[in-house]
C-alpha positions in Angstrom: 0.0 0.0 0.1 1.4 3.4 -1.0 1.9 5.9 2.0 -0.6 8.3 0.7 -3.1 5.5 0.4 -2.4 4.6 4.0 -2.9 8.0 5.1 -6.2 8.4 3.3 -7.4 5.0 4.7 -6.2 5.9 8.2 -7.9 9.2 8.1 -11.3 7.7 6.9 -11.2 5.2 9.6 -10.4 7.7 12.3 -13.1 10.1 11.1 -15.6 7.4 11.0 -14.9 6.2 14.3 -13.7 2.8 13.4 -10.1 3.6 15.0 -10.6 4.7 18.6 -8.5 7.5 20.0 -6.6 5.2 22.2 -5.6 3.0 19.3 -3.1 5.4 18.0 -0.4 7.8 19.6 -2.0 10.6 21.2 -0.5 14.1 20.6 2.3 13.8 23.3 3.2 10.3 23.5 6.8 9.9 22.5 8.0 6.8 20.8 11.5 5.6 20.3 13.2 3.3 17.5 16.6 2.1 18.2 19.3 0.4 16.4 22.5 -1.2 18.0 25.9 -1.9 16.5 26.6 -5.7 16.7 29.5 -5.5 19.3 27.2 -4.3 21.8 24.3 -6.5 20.9 26.9 -9.3 21.8 27.3 -7.6 25.2 23.5 -7.8 25.8 22.5 -4.3 24.8 20.2 -5.3 21.9 17.4 -3.1 20.5 14.8 -4.2 23.2 17.3 -3.4 26.2 18.3 0.1 24.8 14.7 1.0 24.3 13.7 -0.1 27.8 16.6 1.5 29.4 16.0 4.8 27.4 12.2 5.1 27.9 12.6 4.0 31.5 14.6 7.0 32.3 12.3 9.5 30.3 9.5 8.1 32.2 11.3 8.7 35.5 12.2 12.4 34.3 8.5 13.3 33.4 7.1 11.6 36.5 8.8 14.3 38.8 6.4 15.8 41.2 5.4 19.1 39.9 2.7 21.8 40.9 3.9 24.4 38.7 3.6 22.6 35.1 2.4 19.4 33.4 4.6 17.4 31.3 4.8 18.1 27.6 5.6 14.3 26.7 4.5 11.0 28.1 5.5 7.5 27.6 3.5 4.3 27.2 4.4 0.8 28.3 3.1 -0.7 25.1 3.0 0.5 21.7 -0.5 1.5 20.5 -2.3 -0.9 18.1 -1.7 1.2 15.1 1.8 1.7 15.6 2.7 -2.0 16.1 0.6 -2.7 12.9 2.2 0.1 11.0 5.8 -1.3 12.1 4.9 -4.7 11.2 4.0 -3.8 7.5 6.9 -1.2 7.4 4.6 1.8 7.2 5.4 3.6 10.3 6.5 6.6 8.4 3.2 6.6 6.7 1.6 6.5 10.1 3.1 9.7 11.2 1.9 11.2 7.8 -1.8 9.8 8.6 -1.8 11.0 12.3 -0.6 14.5 11.0 -3.6 14.4 8.6 -6.1 13.8 11.3 -4.7 16.6 13.6 -1.9 14.6 15.5 1.6 15.5 15.5 3.1 13.4 18.1 6.9 13.4 19.0 9.3 10.6 18.1 12.9 9.6 18.7 15.5 7.4 16.9 18.5 6.3 18.6 21.6 4.5 16.8 24.1 3.0 19.3 27.5 2.8 17.3 31.0 1.8 18.4 33.7 4.2 17.4 36.6 2.0 18.6 37.3 -0.9 20.7 40.3 -2.2 22.2 41.3 -5.7 24.0 43.1 -5.6 27.4 45.0 -8.5 28.5 46.4 -8.9 32.0 48.4 -11.8 33.8 47.9 -12.3 37.4 49.7 -14.8 39.8 47.3 -17.2 41.7 49.0 -19.0 44.5 46.3 -21.4 44.8 47.0 -22.8 41.5 49.8 -24.9 40.4 50.2 -23.1 37.0 51.1 -20.1 38.9 48.9 -17.6 37.2 46.2 -16.8 34.7 45.4 -14.5 31.8 42.5 -12.0 31.8 41.1 -10.7 28.6 38.6 -7.7 28.5 37.1 -6.1 25.3 36.3 -2.4 25.8 34.2 -0.2 23.6 34.2 3.5 23.0 30.4 4.1 22.0 28.0 6.8 21.1 24.3 7.2 21.2 23.2 9.4 18.1 19.6 10.6 18.7 17.4 12.3 16.3 14.0 13.7 17.2 10.9 15.6 16.6 8.2 17.5 18.3 5.8 20.0 17.2 7.0 22.4 19.8 10.8 22.2 19.1 10.8 21.0 15.7 13.7 18.3 14.5 16.9 18.1 16.4 19.8 15.7 16.9 22.5 15.2 19.3 25.1 12.5 20.4 26.2 11.3 23.8 29.3 9.3 24.2 30.7 6.8 26.9 33.7 4.6 27.2 34.8 1.9 29.7 31.6 -0.2 29.3 29.2 2.3 31.2 26.4 1.9 28.5 23.5 2.2 30.9 24.7 5.6 32.0 25.5 6.7 28.5 21.8 5.6 27.7 20.3 7.3 30.5 22.3 10.6 29.8 21.0 10.6 26.1 17.4 10.2 27.5 18.0 13.2 29.7 19.2 15.2 26.7 16.3 13.9 24.7 13.8 15.4 27.4 15.9 18.6 27.6 15.0 19.2 23.8 11.3 17.9 24.1 10.5 19.5 27.5 13.3 21.6 28.9 11.5 22.6 32.1 11.1 18.9 33.3 14.6 18.2 32.4 15.9 21.1 34.4 13.5 20.3 37.4 14.8 16.8 37.6 18.4 17.8 37.8 17.5 20.5 40.4 15.8 18.0 42.6 18.5 15.4 42.0 21.2 17.9 42.8 19.5 19.3 45.9 18.8 15.8 47.2 22.3 14.7 46.5 24.0 17.4 48.3 25.5 19.3 45.3 26.5 22.8 45.6 23.6 25.3 45.4 25.7 27.6 43.2 26.6 24.7 40.8 22.8 23.9 40.5 21.9 27.5 39.8 24.7 27.9 37.4 23.2 25.1 35.4 19.7 26.7 35.4 21.0 30.1 34.3 23.0 28.3 31.5 19.9 26.6 30.3 18.2 30.1 30.3 21.1 31.5 28.3 21.1 28.9 25.9 21.3 30.1 22.4 20.6 26.7 20.7 16.9 26.7 20.9 14.2 29.5 21.9 12.3 28.7 25.1 8.8 29.5 25.3 7.8 32.1 28.0 6.0 29.4 30.2 9.3 27.6 30.3 11.6 30.4 31.0 9.3 31.7 33.7 9.5 28.3 35.5 13.2 28.2 35.2 13.4 31.7 36.6 11.4 30.4 39.6 13.9 27.6 40.3 16.7 30.1 40.1 14.8 32.1 42.7 14.4 28.9 45.0 18.2 28.3 44.8 18.6 31.7 46.5 16.1 30.9 49.1 18.1 27.9 49.9 20.9 30.2 50.7 18.7 32.6 52.6 19.3 35.3 50.1 15.8 36.8 49.9 16.7 39.9 48.0 17.9 38.0 45.1 15.2 35.6 45.2 12.7 38.3 45.1 14.3 39.7 41.9 13.9 36.3 40.2 10.4 35.8 41.3 9.6 39.3 39.8 11.3 37.8 36.6 8.7 34.8 36.8 5.6 37.1 36.8 7.0 39.6 34.4 7.8 36.8 31.9 4.5 35.0 32.3 1.8 37.0 34.3 -0.5 33.8 34.2 1.9 31.7 36.2 0.2 31.3 39.8 3.5 29.9 41.3 5.1 33.3 40.6 2.6 35.2 42.5 2.4 32.6 45.2 6.0 32.8 45.9 5.9 36.7 45.9 3.3 36.4 48.3 5.5 34.1 50.5 8.4 36.6 50.3 6.0 39.4 51.4 4.7 37.6 54.5 8.3 36.6 55.3 9.4 40.1 55.1 6.3 41.7 57.0 4.8 43.1 54.2 1.3 41.8 54.7 -0.8 44.2 52.6 1.5 43.3 49.5 1.0 39.6 50.2 -2.6 39.8 50.2 -2.5 41.8 46.8 -0.3 39.1 45.3 -2.1 36.0 46.6 -5.4 37.6 45.4 -4.4 37.3 41.9 -4.3 33.6 42.4 -7.7 33.1 44.2 -9.7 36.3 43.3 -12.6 35.6 41.0 -11.6 38.7 38.9 -8.5 37.0 38.0 -10.0 33.5 37.6 -8.8 30.9 36.6 -4.9 31.5 37.0 -5.2 28.0 38.6 -7.8 25.4 39.8 -5.1 23.1 41.3 -6.5 22.4 44.8 -2.9 22.2 46.4 -1.9 25.6 44.8 -5.2 27.0 46.0 -4.7 25.6 49.4 -1.2 27.1 49.5 -2.7 30.4 48.4 -5.2 30.3 51.2 -2.5 29.3 53.9 -0.3 32.3 52.8 -3.5 34.6 53.0 -4.2 33.2 56.4 -1.0 33.9 57.8 -1.0 37.6 56.5 -4.3 38.2 57.8 -3.4 36.8 61.3 -0.2 39.0 61.3 -2.6 41.9 60.5 -4.9 41.0 63.7 -7.9 40.0 61.5 -8.2 36.7 63.3 -11.6 35.7 62.1 -10.6 36.3 58.5 -7.6 34.4 58.9 -9.5 31.2 60.4 -11.7 31.4 57.5 -8.6 31.3 55.2 -7.2 28.5 57.0 -10.5 26.4 56.8 -10.7 27.2 53.1 -7.2 25.9 52.7 -8.2 22.7 54.4 -11.1 22.3 52.2 -9.0 22.5 49.3 -6.5 20.1 50.6 -7.4 18.1 53.6 -3.9 16.6 53.7 -2.2 20.0 54.3 -0.2 20.3 57.4 0.8 24.1 56.6 -2.9 25.3 57.4 -3.0 23.5 60.5 0.6 24.4 61.7 0.2 28.2 60.9 -3.3 28.2 62.4 -1.9 26.7 65.5 0.8 29.3 65.7 -1.8 32.1 65.4 -3.8 30.4 68.1 -0.8 30.0 70.5 -0.1 33.6 70.0 -3.6 34.4 71.2 -3.1 32.4 74.3 -5.5 29.5 72.9 -3.4 26.9 74.1 -5.5 23.9 74.1 -6.8 24.6 70.5 -3.3 25.4 69.3 -2.3 21.9 70.6 -5.2 20.2 68.7 -4.2 22.0 65.5 -0.6 21.1 65.9 -1.4 17.5 66.2 -3.5 17.5 63.1 -0.8 19.1 61.3 1.8 16.6 62.5 -0.5 13.8 61.4 -0.8 15.2 57.9 2.9 15.6 57.6 3.2 11.8 57.1 1.5 12.5 53.8 3.7 15.7 52.8 5.0 15.7 49.2 7.7 18.2 48.7 7.2 20.4 45.8 10.4 22.7 45.6 8.8 24.9 43.1 6.4 26.3 45.6 8.3 28.2 48.5 5.4 27.6 50.9 5.7 23.8 50.5 9.5 24.0 50.6 10.3 26.3 53.6 8.5 27.2 56.7 7.7 30.9 57.1 9.4 32.2 60.3 8.0 34.6 62.9 11.4 35.5 64.3 12.8 39.1 63.5 15.9 37.7 61.9 13.7 36.1 59.1 16.0 33.1 58.5 14.1 30.5 56.4 13.8 27.0 57.6 13.6 24.1 55.1 10.7 21.8 55.6 11.6 18.6 57.3 9.6 15.3 57.6 8.0 16.4 60.9 5.9 19.4 61.4 7.7 22.1 63.2 6.4 24.2 66.1 6.5 27.6 64.8 
């Protein structure tokens, strides 16, 4: 069957409902087609192994918890029916044309694992337990590369290569997977690197340097939404160093770049409360929750964080009834919140309501067991402090008494 005929037939079947949406690649499911050099196949790195390692790493990257963005790509455990059928009859290229014809333009990747050079190392070691006095060890080493070509509607066509020596093939494949995501979804690649760096104890300045380098990268154009989110991560790195002035400058860049980004406004409100600018905090948080701006977000955890910030600001302004209402609304949006209970408890304790404060504190500590750390949202990454020195405290596994 000619490709054009295949496309026309596919379009007709799709339009008629004979091919369900689930039977073909949706608009963000990325597929990978790999070829492997024969020496590496003999090492056990055949096509299926390379594809499995590569796509497993992609899946891990785009599964990084985020409240600021949804991944632009997804992966599937099994290839959709039409993909398998098209590969079987050697019409996978025609399938892409057909899908484009019906309004789908899914991303795809091809990876070729090649061997640049190989060498054989021979070592002779004595073994006193053997009568022969020694034995010979022979090992074959390869210098290899993964050459990846890809496409997405957002980035267009791209290609790159990742190299590795000394038999670290798994690492080479994982590195190329990260680089592929960096082209297809630069923010999620950066977020994964940020989380891994912080959890691994990497120097904060080094983490920030990688983010700034990505912002200054001239190889491709970042969309405003991605640029704003990267600015936000840079700001968080300054908060990790308690450099609040620099953090504010970068949060300002977030909302200047993408005024529809709720996380930028939330983090500015967080800074306002931390710096005792409570009126400004209410102005910023209202951009997320006020109906006149709706809908900047409908994510319950973001809205809960907004109402928690609002509650803290109102409490500091001695508007206690409004503050309690804000904390109650935060709990309604996210019953698993620990922040709402902990800050409410702090306010109650400051008013001399010690029994109520203890009950609220216990609820906060119970919910802390369900806490998921979202480093993009300052309120979910640091505790707001009430002390004059205003030193931020990173959140730990247990709710603190503030």
